[in-house]
C-alpha positions as CSV (number, residue, x, y, z in Angstrom):
1,M,141.8,-16.8,-140.4
2,S,142.3,-20.4,-141.8
3,P,141.4,-23.7,-140.1
4,A,144.6,-26.4,-140.2
5,S,144.2,-29.8,-142.5
6,A,142.1,-32.3,-141.7
7,S,144.4,-33.9,-140.0
8,N,144.9,-33.2,-136.4
9,A,148.2,-34.3,-135.4
10,A,148.7,-37.1,-132.9
11,G,150.7,-36.1,-130.0
12,Y,151.0,-34.3,-126.1
13,Y,149.0,-31.1,-126.0
14,D,151.1,-29.2,-123.0
15,G,150.4,-26.7,-121.0
16,L,152.9,-23.5,-119.7
17,I,156.5,-24.1,-118.4
18,D,156.9,-23.0,-115.4
19,Y,160.9,-21.9,-114.5
20,S,162.7,-22.0,-111.3
21,T,166.1,-19.4,-110.8
22,I,169.3,-20.7,-109.2
23,T,172.2,-17.9,-109.0
24,N,174.5,-18.6,-111.8
25,C,177.8,-20.6,-110.7
26,V,180.1,-18.6,-112.4
27,S,178.8,-15.5,-111.7
28,I,179.1,-16.4,-108.4
29,I,183.2,-17.1,-108.6
30,Q,184.2,-14.1,-110.7
31,G,182.3,-11.9,-107.6
32,S,179.8,-10.4,-109.6
33,P,176.4,-12.8,-109.0
34,Y,173.7,-12.7,-111.2
35,V,169.9,-14.7,-111.5
36,E,169.1,-16.9,-113.8
37,K,166.8,-20.2,-114.8
38,G,167.3,-23.0,-112.6
39,A,165.2,-25.4,-114.7
40,G,162.4,-25.3,-116.7
41,A,159.4,-28.0,-116.5
42,Y,155.8,-28.7,-118.4
43,S,153.2,-31.8,-118.7
44,G,151.1,-32.5,-121.5
45,V,148.1,-34.8,-122.1
46,Y,148.5,-37.8,-125.0
47,H,145.4,-36.6,-127.1
48,D,144.4,-38.1,-130.3
49,P,142.0,-35.2,-132.3
50,D,141.0,-36.7,-135.8
51,A,140.6,-40.6,-134.0
52,G,138.8,-39.3,-131.0
53,F,141.2,-40.2,-128.6
54,P,141.3,-40.9,-125.9
55,A,136.8,-41.3,-125.0
56,V,135.9,-42.7,-121.5
57,N,137.6,-45.7,-120.2
58,Q,140.5,-45.6,-122.6
59,T,144.7,-45.1,-121.4
60,T,146.2,-42.8,-123.0
61,Y,149.4,-41.2,-121.6
62,V,150.2,-38.2,-119.3
63,H,154.3,-36.7,-119.3
64,L,155.8,-34.6,-117.1
65,V,159.0,-33.3,-118.8
66,I,162.0,-31.3,-116.9
67,Y,165.3,-29.3,-118.5
68,G,167.9,-28.7,-116.6
69,L,168.7,-25.0,-117.5
70,G,171.3,-23.2,-115.2
71,N,174.5,-24.0,-113.4
72,A,173.9,-24.3,-109.6
73,C,176.9,-24.5,-107.6
74,S,175.5,-27.6,-105.9
75,G,174.0,-29.4,-109.0
76,Q,169.8,-29.5,-109.3
77,Y,167.8,-32.4,-108.7
78,F,164.1,-32.9,-108.4
79,V,161.0,-35.3,-107.4
80,P,158.4,-35.4,-108.9
81,S,154.0,-35.9,-108.5
82,I,151.4,-36.2,-110.3
83,G,147.5,-36.0,-109.7
84,W,144.6,-34.0,-109.9
85,D,141.5,-32.8,-108.3
86,A,138.6,-34.3,-111.0
87,A,136.6,-36.5,-110.7
88,G,137.0,-40.5,-113.0
89,I,140.5,-40.2,-112.7
90,Q,142.7,-43.0,-112.0
91,F,146.1,-44.7,-112.8
92,D,145.9,-47.2,-115.0
93,Q,148.4,-49.7,-113.5
94,T,148.2,-52.4,-116.1
95,Q,150.5,-50.3,-118.2
96,P,154.2,-49.8,-117.8
97,I,155.7,-46.4,-116.6
98,Y,158.0,-44.6,-119.5
99,C,161.2,-43.0,-118.6
100,F,163.9,-41.3,-121.0
101,N,166.8,-39.0,-120.7
102,T,168.4,-37.2,-123.0
103,D,170.6,-40.3,-124.0
104,G,167.4,-42.4,-124.9
105,Q,164.9,-44.2,-122.7
106,V,166.0,-45.6,-119.0
107,T,164.8,-48.9,-118.0
108,G,165.4,-51.1,-115.2
109,A,166.2,-50.0,-111.6
110,D,166.1,-45.6,-113.3
111,C,162.6,-46.4,-114.1
112,P,160.8,-48.0,-111.1
113,Q,157.7,-49.9,-112.4
114,W,153.9,-50.3,-110.6
115,G,153.7,-51.8,-106.8
116,N,157.8,-50.1,-106.3
117,S,158.1,-48.4,-103.1
118,L,159.5,-45.9,-105.0
119,V,155.9,-45.6,-106.7
120,Q,154.4,-44.2,-103.6
121,P,150.3,-43.0,-102.6
122,G,149.4,-39.9,-100.9
123,A,153.5,-38.5,-100.4
124,G,153.9,-36.0,-102.9
125,P,153.1,-32.1,-103.1
126,G,149.2,-31.8,-102.0
127,G,149.0,-34.8,-99.5
128,T,146.8,-37.0,-102.1
129,L,149.5,-37.2,-105.0
130,K,151.6,-40.2,-106.0
131,Y,155.7,-39.7,-106.5
132,Y,158.2,-41.1,-108.4
133,A,161.7,-41.4,-106.4
134,N,164.9,-42.8,-107.8
135,N,166.8,-45.5,-107.0
136,P,167.8,-45.5,-103.8
137,T,171.4,-45.5,-104.9
138,K,170.8,-42.5,-106.4
139,G,169.7,-40.9,-102.8
140,Y,166.0,-40.8,-104.0
141,M,166.6,-37.7,-105.7
142,W,166.8,-37.3,-110.2
143,P,170.2,-35.3,-111.0
144,L,169.5,-32.9,-113.7
145,P,172.6,-31.4,-115.1
146,Q,172.7,-28.2,-117.0
147,G,171.9,-29.0,-120.3
148,K,170.4,-32.8,-119.9
149,A,166.0,-33.4,-119.6
150,W,164.1,-35.7,-118.0
151,E,160.4,-37.1,-119.5
152,F,158.4,-39.7,-117.2
153,Q,154.9,-40.7,-118.8
154,F,152.1,-42.3,-117.1
155,P,149.0,-44.0,-117.9
156,V,145.6,-42.5,-117.4
157,K,142.2,-43.0,-117.5
158,A,139.4,-41.4,-117.0
159,T,136.3,-43.3,-116.2
160,S,133.6,-39.9,-116.9
161,A,133.3,-37.7,-119.2
162,Q,136.6,-35.2,-118.6
163,T,136.5,-31.4,-120.5
164,N,139.8,-30.2,-119.2
165,A,140.4,-31.3,-116.6
166,T,143.0,-30.4,-114.9
167,I,146.3,-32.4,-114.7
168,H,148.6,-31.2,-112.1
169,S,152.7,-31.8,-112.1
170,F,154.8,-31.0,-109.1
171,F,158.4,-31.3,-109.7
172,E,160.0,-30.6,-105.7
173,M,163.4,-29.2,-106.1
174,A,166.9,-29.4,-104.8
175,D,168.7,-26.7,-106.1
176,G,170.7,-25.0,-103.3
177,N,169.2,-21.9,-103.3
178,D,165.4,-21.9,-102.2
179,N,164.7,-25.4,-103.2
180,V,161.2,-24.0,-104.8
181,T,157.9,-26.8,-106.3
182,L,157.3,-26.2,-110.2
183,S,154.0,-26.8,-110.7
184,P,153.4,-26.7,-114.2
185,T,149.5,-28.4,-115.0
186,A,147.9,-30.2,-118.4
187,S,144.1,-30.3,-119.7
188,L,142.7,-34.2,-120.2
189,Y,139.9,-33.8,-122.4
190,T,138.0,-37.1,-123.4
191,F,135.7,-37.4,-126.8
192,G,132.7,-38.6,-127.7
193,A,128.9,-38.9,-126.2
194,G,128.8,-36.9,-122.7
195,T,131.7,-34.5,-123.7
196,P,130.9,-30.7,-124.6
197,T,133.0,-28.7,-126.7
198,S,135.7,-27.3,-125.7
199,V,139.1,-24.8,-126.6
200,Q,142.4,-25.5,-125.9
201,Y,145.8,-24.4,-127.0
202,S,149.3,-25.1,-127.2
203,S,152.0,-23.8,-125.3
204,P,152.9,-20.9,-126.0
205,S,149.9,-20.3,-128.4
206,T,151.7,-17.7,-130.6
207,L,155.0,-18.4,-132.4
208,P,157.1,-16.7,-134.6
209,M,156.9,-18.8,-137.7
210,A,158.0,-18.4,-141.4
211,L,155.9,-20.2,-143.0
212,A,151.3,-20.4,-142.0
213,P,150.3,-23.8,-140.9
214,D,149.6,-24.2,-144.5
215,G,153.0,-24.5,-145.6
216,V,151.9,-21.5,-148.4
217,T,150.8,-18.3,-146.4
218,V,154.1,-16.1,-145.6
219,P,152.8,-14.3,-141.8
220,K,152.5,-10.3,-142.4
221,Y,153.1,-9.8,-139.0
222,G,155.9,-12.9,-138.7
223,V,153.7,-15.1,-136.0
224,I,151.0,-17.2,-135.5
225,S,148.9,-17.6,-133.1
226,R,146.7,-20.9,-132.8
227,A,143.6,-22.8,-131.2
228,H,141.7,-26.0,-130.7
229,V,138.2,-26.1,-130.6
230,N,136.7,-30.2,-130.0
231,T,134.0,-29.8,-131.7
232,Q,132.1,-33.2,-130.7
233,G,131.2,-33.3,-134.0
234,Q,129.2,-30.0,-134.5
235,T,128.9,-27.6,-136.7
236,G,129.3,-23.8,-136.3
237,T,131.2,-20.8,-136.6
238,L,134.6,-20.6,-135.3
239,K,135.7,-17.3,-133.9
240,M,138.6,-15.0,-132.6
241,Q,139.0,-11.9,-131.1
242,R,141.5,-9.7,-130.0
243,G,141.9,-6.2,-127.7
244,T,144.6,-4.2,-126.2
245,K,143.4,-4.8,-122.5
246,S,143.0,-7.4,-120.4
247,G,139.5,-8.9,-120.6
248,T,138.6,-6.6,-123.4
249,F,138.4,-8.0,-126.9
250,T,136.9,-5.2,-129.4
251,D,137.9,-7.6,-132.5
252,T,136.8,-10.0,-133.8
253,V,136.9,-12.5,-137.1
254,N,134.4,-15.7,-137.9
255,L,134.8,-18.8,-139.6
256,T,132.6,-20.6,-140.5
257,W,132.7,-24.5,-139.8
258,N,130.8,-27.5,-142.2
259,T,132.6,-30.1,-141.3
260,S,131.2,-32.9,-138.9
261,A,134.8,-33.5,-137.8
262,Y,135.6,-34.1,-134.3
263,S,138.1,-31.4,-133.7
264,V,139.5,-28.5,-135.3
265,D,142.8,-26.5,-135.4
266,F,142.9,-23.1,-136.5
267,W,144.8,-20.2,-136.9
268,T,145.5,-16.3,-138.1
269,D,148.5,-14.4,-138.6
270,W,145.9,-11.3,-137.8
271,D,146.4,-10.1,-141.0
272,E,142.4,-10.3,-141.8
273,A,139.7,-7.7,-142.3
274,G,138.5,-6.8,-138.5
275,F,142.1,-6.7,-137.0
276,A,144.1,-3.9,-136.7
277,A,147.8,-4.0,-137.7
278,L,150.4,-5.3,-134.7
279,K,152.8,-3.1,-133.8
280,P,156.7,-4.2,-132.4
281,G,156.5,-5.0,-128.9
282,S,153.1,-3.9,-128.2
283,K,151.1,-6.7,-126.1
284,Y,148.1,-8.3,-127.2
285,F,145.1,-9.9,-125.7
286,W,142.5,-12.8,-127.4
287,R,141.0,-15.8,-127.0
288,A,139.3,-18.3,-129.4
289,G,136.1,-19.3,-129.6
290,F,132.7,-21.7,-131.4
291,D,129.3,-21.1,-131.7
292,P,127.5,-24.7,-132.4
293,G,124.8,-24.6,-134.8
294,S,122.9,-21.4,-135.9
295,P,125.5,-17.9,-134.7
296,G,124.3,-16.7,-132.4
297,G,121.8,-17.9,-129.1
298,G,124.1,-17.0,-126.4
299,D,126.0,-20.6,-126.9
300,T,129.5,-19.5,-128.0
301,V,132.0,-22.0,-126.3
302,W,135.6,-19.8,-125.9
303,G,139.1,-20.4,-124.8
304,A,140.5,-18.6,-121.4
305,Q,142.4,-15.8,-123.2
306,Q,146.3,-16.1,-124.5
307,T,148.3,-12.4,-124.3
308,F,151.9,-12.4,-126.4
309,T,153.6,-9.3,-126.7
310,M,155.3,-9.0,-130.9
311,P,158.9,-9.5,-131.4
312,A,160.8,-6.3,-132.1
313,A,161.3,-7.7,-135.1
314,T,161.0,-11.2,-137.1
315,T,165.0,-12.0,-137.8
316,C,168.1,-12.6,-136.6
317,L,170.9,-11.2,-138.8
318,G,169.1,-12.0,-142.1
319,R,167.5,-15.3,-140.3
320,P,164.0,-16.1,-139.6
321,V,163.4,-16.4,-135.5
322,T,163.1,-19.5,-134.4
323,V,162.4,-18.0,-130.7
324,A,161.2,-15.0,-129.5
325,M,161.9,-14.4,-126.0
326,S,158.7,-11.9,-125.9
327,L,156.7,-14.7,-126.7
328,G,157.6,-16.6,-123.8
329,Q,159.4,-19.2,-125.7
330,A,162.5,-21.5,-124.3
331,P,165.8,-22.3,-126.3
332,T,166.0,-25.7,-127.0
333,D,168.7,-27.9,-127.4
334,G,169.0,-27.3,-131.9
335,D,169.8,-25.2,-133.7
336,D,168.2,-21.8,-132.4
337,V,168.0,-18.5,-133.8
338,I,166.8,-16.7,-130.7
339,L,166.1,-13.0,-130.3
340,G,165.7,-10.8,-127.1
341,T,163.7,-8.2,-126.1
342,D,164.8,-4.2,-125.6
343,G,165.0,-5.9,-121.9
344,V,167.0,-7.2,-120.0
345,D,167.5,-11.2,-120.7
346,K,169.1,-14.0,-119.9
347,I,169.5,-15.9,-122.7
348,N,171.2,-19.6,-122.2
349,A,171.1,-21.2,-125.7
350,G,172.1,-24.5,-125.0
351,G,173.1,-26.9,-127.1
352,G,173.2,-26.8,-131.2
353,N,174.8,-23.7,-133.7
354,D,172.7,-20.7,-132.2
355,V,172.2,-17.0,-133.6
356,I,171.8,-14.8,-130.9
357,C,170.0,-11.2,-131.0
358,G,170.0,-9.7,-127.8
359,L,168.9,-6.6,-129.0
360,G,168.7,-3.7,-126.1
361,G,169.6,-4.0,-122.7
362,A,171.7,-5.4,-120.5
363,D,171.7,-8.8,-121.6
364,I,173.1,-12.0,-120.0
365,I,173.8,-14.1,-122.7
366,D,175.2,-17.8,-123.0
367,G,175.4,-19.6,-126.7
368,G,176.1,-22.7,-124.5
369,L,178.1,-25.8,-126.7
370,A,178.8,-25.7,-130.5
371,D,179.3,-23.0,-132.8
372,D,176.8,-19.8,-132.0
373,I,176.9,-16.2,-133.5
374,V,176.0,-13.5,-131.1
375,D,175.0,-10.0,-131.6
376,A,174.6,-8.9,-128.1
377,G,173.1,-5.1,-129.2
378,G,172.7,-2.0,-127.1
379,G,173.4,-2.2,-123.1
380,N,176.2,-2.9,-121.0
381,D,175.6,-6.9,-122.0
382,L,177.5,-9.6,-120.7
383,V,178.4,-12.7,-123.0
384,Y,180.5,-15.8,-122.3
385,G,182.1,-17.4,-125.2
386,V,183.4,-21.0,-123.6
387,D,183.6,-23.5,-126.2
388,G,182.9,-24.1,-129.9
389,D,183.8,-21.6,-132.6
390,D,181.8,-18.3,-131.9
391,A,181.0,-15.3,-133.7
392,L,180.8,-12.9,-131.0
393,K,179.9,-9.0,-130.8
394,G,179.8,-6.4,-127.9
395,G,177.8,-3.7,-129.7
396,A,176.8,-0.3,-128.1
397,G,177.6,-0.4,-125.1
398,A,180.1,-1.7,-122.5
399,D,180.6,-5.2,-123.0
400,T,181.9,-7.9,-121.3
401,V,183.2,-11.4,-123.4
402,S,183.9,-13.4,-119.9
403,F,185.7,-17.5,-120.5
404,A,185.1,-17.7,-116.9
405,G,184.8,-21.4,-115.9
406,A,187.1,-22.7,-118.9
407,T,188.8,-25.7,-118.0
408,T,192.0,-24.4,-120.0
409,G,193.6,-20.9,-120.0
410,V,192.6,-18.8,-122.5
411,V,194.2,-16.4,-125.3
412,V,192.4,-13.3,-126.3
413,K,192.6,-10.4,-127.8
414,L,190.2,-7.2,-127.9
415,G,191.6,-5.6,-130.3
416,Q,191.8,-8.3,-133.1
417,S,188.7,-8.2,-135.7
418,T,189.7,-11.3,-137.2
419,E,189.3,-14.9,-136.1
420,Q,192.0,-15.5,-133.1
421,D,192.4,-19.1,-131.7
422,T,191.1,-18.0,-127.5
423,H,192.0,-22.3,-126.9
424,Q,188.1,-22.6,-126.6
425,G,187.5,-22.5,-130.6
426,L,188.3,-20.6,-133.5
427,D,186.3,-17.3,-132.7
428,I,185.9,-13.9,-134.0
429,V,185.8,-11.5,-130.6
430,T,184.8,-8.0,-131.5
431,G,183.3,-5.0,-130.2
432,F,184.0,-5.5,-126.4
433,E,185.5,-2.9,-123.6
434,N,186.2,-5.8,-121.2
435,V,187.0,-9.5,-120.9
436,T,186.9,-11.9,-118.1
437,G,189.3,-15.0,-118.2
438,S,189.1,-18.1,-116.3
439,N,190.7,-19.8,-113.4
440,K,193.7,-21.0,-115.5
441,A,196.9,-19.2,-117.0
442,D,195.3,-16.1,-119.0
443,A,196.9,-14.2,-121.4
444,L,194.2,-11.2,-122.0
445,T,195.0,-7.9,-124.4
446,G,193.4,-4.9,-124.6
447,S,192.2,-2.8,-127.5
448,A,192.7,0.9,-128.6
449,G,190.4,1.9,-125.9
450,A,189.5,1.8,-122.3
451,N,189.5,-1.7,-121.4
452,S,189.3,-3.8,-118.4
453,L,190.7,-7.1,-118.1
454,S,190.1,-9.6,-115.4
455,G,192.1,-12.7,-115.3
456,L,190.7,-14.6,-111.9
457,G,192.6,-17.5,-111.2
458,G,195.6,-18.9,-112.6
459,K,199.1,-17.1,-113.9
460,D,197.9,-14.6,-116.1
461,V,199.6,-11.9,-118.3
462,L,197.6,-8.5,-119.0
463,K,198.4,-6.2,-121.5
464,A,196.9,-2.8,-121.6
465,G,196.0,-1.3,-125.5
466,G,196.1,2.3,-125.4
467,G,193.4,3.5,-123.8
468,K,192.3,4.1,-119.8
469,D,192.7,0.7,-119.0
470,T,192.3,-1.7,-115.9
471,L,193.7,-4.9,-115.1
472,S,193.1,-7.3,-112.6
473,G,195.3,-10.2,-112.3
474,G,193.1,-12.5,-109.7
475,K,194.6,-15.2,-107.2
476,G,197.5,-16.5,-109.3
477,S,200.5,-15.2,-109.8
478,D,200.3,-12.3,-112.1
479,T,202.5,-10.5,-114.8
480,C,200.1,-6.8,-115.5
481,D,201.6,-5.1,-118.6
482,G,200.6,-1.1,-119.2
483,G,199.7,0.6,-122.3
484,A,200.4,3.4,-123.7
485,G,197.1,5.3,-120.9
486,K,196.8,6.1,-118.3
487,D,196.5,2.3,-116.2
488,K,195.6,0.9,-113.3
489,A,196.4,-2.2,-111.9
490,T,195.3,-4.8,-109.0
491,T,196.8,-8.1,-107.5
492,C,199.2,-8.2,-110.2
493,E,202.1,-9.5,-108.9
494,K,204.5,-8.5,-111.6
495,L,204.1,-4.6,-113.3
496,T,205.9,-3.7,-116.3
497,H,204.7,-0.1,-117.8
498,I,202.2,0.7,-115.3
499,P,202.3,4.3,-114.5
């Protein structure tokens, strides 16, 4: 177990992500609806621990962030709110509000300031909060397209000492589904005299990392757990405890802290004397603490219990994992290496050139935009192949590659193992038993095995291969061509060689 470098980075210390769920629009069109994450929201407070910021009466910022993750038929919209329960916290209306979207900073009418009727007290969830509405020409709500994000920064200050004061944020959703309110939280801490020590964590507090924060150590198990202790300049003992049952900590490791800094980040890769070896797929409970002064005395300050489930692997197709679904991480708009679980995963990778390993379970995987590599693994998986030059592998089970949602007709040959022009990119499509086309004119060809070819809308041409195939033309004027096996055709206007 080691402390981080002497410098603790200034930045937003974020809380947990809160997710909504929606029914995927394309899946409704296909006639096989499934539920996916609609939006993900979180909030955080800006702290600079090395500088002892913020102290009492110093203005800092709280940011509210929301990402559009799912494809809702009616689109997604929201109105954000912010507030707190603790006394001694207030907005600093002498400082501006800042707004950002995926394309950069937003100003003018689309970023209302203090005094604008769109920034109202007592109107948000809870009755005592401020809501932050959009320009009335936009219907007072903020649009949230799939793959896009918003960030709002509000100036606040504490007029009295605060120890992990909870900042509440709310995102009232209008998504055509449950229209839920997302409620992520963050913590505000003030440095200086009068504020006791406390323990905080980033979210998630355990991450897959190829190198530890020291830039040298290679984590034995591929993960790092981190904690942040506000010591208020006291020396003492940093502690990490871990167990396999909630609230029961059987293993403890201590680290002497002899520096009078305001705070310290410390981490462990769990490869320590006193900790049993981590096991893939197992769930662990842990917490960090600080015992000021001489050891003992019963004055240890403990942070909240944290949990993580060890990923089943540390690499995906030979690349170090950057997003592990078992650790509660969400894909980014950058280049991710995403590892699923042996259960049912719904992975929407978003932008970037992503590498995805679904592992076991009946997964639903959408690589999103750009050039992606997908190995769906075991289970009956559904993989979307729209956009980019993709390499898609179904693996074990009865897998389906889908081009539903494509704006042009697609050409897909399940029996071809080399690169093919699907009209959605130069794709490699292997290990799939079934294929779903678009609502345009498609040409779908089966393999030597048993296949299901679905054309959806458009004037499609479906050609069976050597197995026992099912050809479904859809709503267009379709041609179905049987192969060497005993095939079945439905909703086809023209049938050829169908037994």
